[in-house]
C-alpha positions in Angstrom: -11.2 -2.5 -52.0 -14.1 -1.4 -49.4 -12.8 -4.3 -46.8 -9.6 -2.8 -46.8 -11.1 0.6 -46.2 -12.9 -0.3 -43.3 -10.0 -2.5 -42.1 -8.0 0.7 -42.4 -10.4 2.9 -40.8 -11.0 0.4 -37.8 -7.3 0.2 -37.4 -6.8 3.8 -37.1 -9.6 4.6 -34.8 -7.9 2.2 -32.2 -5.2 4.6 -31.3 -7.3 8.0 -31.8 -9.6 6.2 -29.1 -6.9 5.5 -26.5 -5.6 9.5 -27.3 -8.8 11.0 -26.7 -9.9 8.9 -23.7 -6.3 9.7 -22.3 -7.1 13.5 -22.6 -8.1 16.1 -20.3 -11.3 15.6 -22.1 -11.8 11.9 -21.9 -11.2 12.3 -18.3 -13.8 14.8 -18.0 -16.4 12.4 -20.1 -15.4 9.6 -17.2 -16.1 11.8 -14.3 -19.1 13.0 -16.0 -20.4 9.1 -16.4 -19.2 8.2 -13.0 -21.5 10.6 -11.7 -19.4 13.3 -9.9 -20.8 16.9 -10.5 -19.3 18.7 -13.7 -16.4 21.0 -13.2 -16.9 20.2 -9.6 -13.5 17.7 -9.5 -13.7 17.0 -5.7 -14.5 13.2 -4.7 -16.7 11.9 -1.6 -13.6 12.0 0.3 -12.7 15.7 -0.6 -16.1 16.7 1.0 -16.2 14.6 3.7 -12.8 16.2 4.7 -14.2 19.7 4.6 -17.4 19.2 6.2 -14.8 18.0 9.3 -12.7 21.2 9.1 -15.6 23.2 9.5 -16.9 21.5 12.4 -13.5 21.8 13.7 -13.3 25.7 13.0 -16.5 26.1 15.2 -15.6 23.7 17.7 -12.2 26.1 18.0 -14.0 29.1 18.0 -16.0 28.1 21.1 -13.0 26.6 23.1 -11.1 30.3 22.0 -14.4 32.0 23.4 -14.7 29.9 26.9 -10.6 30.7 27.4 -11.0 34.1 27.0 -14.3 33.9 30.0 -11.9 32.0 32.1 -9.1 34.6 31.6 -11.3 37.2 32.9 -12.6 35.0 35.8 -9.1 34.1 36.6 -7.7 38.3 36.4 -10.9 38.9 38.7 -10.1 36.1 41.1 -6.4 37.6 41.2 -7.7 41.2 42.1 -9.6 39.5 44.4 -7.0 37.9 46.1 -4.4 40.5 45.9 -6.6 43.0 48.0 -9.8 41.4 49.3 -10.8 44.8 51.0 -11.0 46.7 47.8 -14.1 46.8 46.2 -14.8 45.5 42.6 -15.3 48.2 39.8 -18.7 47.6 39.1 -20.2 47.8 42.7 
């Protein structure tokens, strides 16, 4: 009789275990076992892409500042070419 109960419990535990492992709870436990931070959900590839985007945004800001400076210099040179005898505003 006890053998039948043990076999029945083991047989029922197989599908229950499969259902739990495929659930969000099972996936969370798997991520934790793999070493990811709990609740993070981001992989190393995503973190690397985020870092690269930050670097690109910084470079873009630097380029925008350089373009603004060049635009001011171009306007100054254009004013000088239009009327070379006219004194610059600051003098």
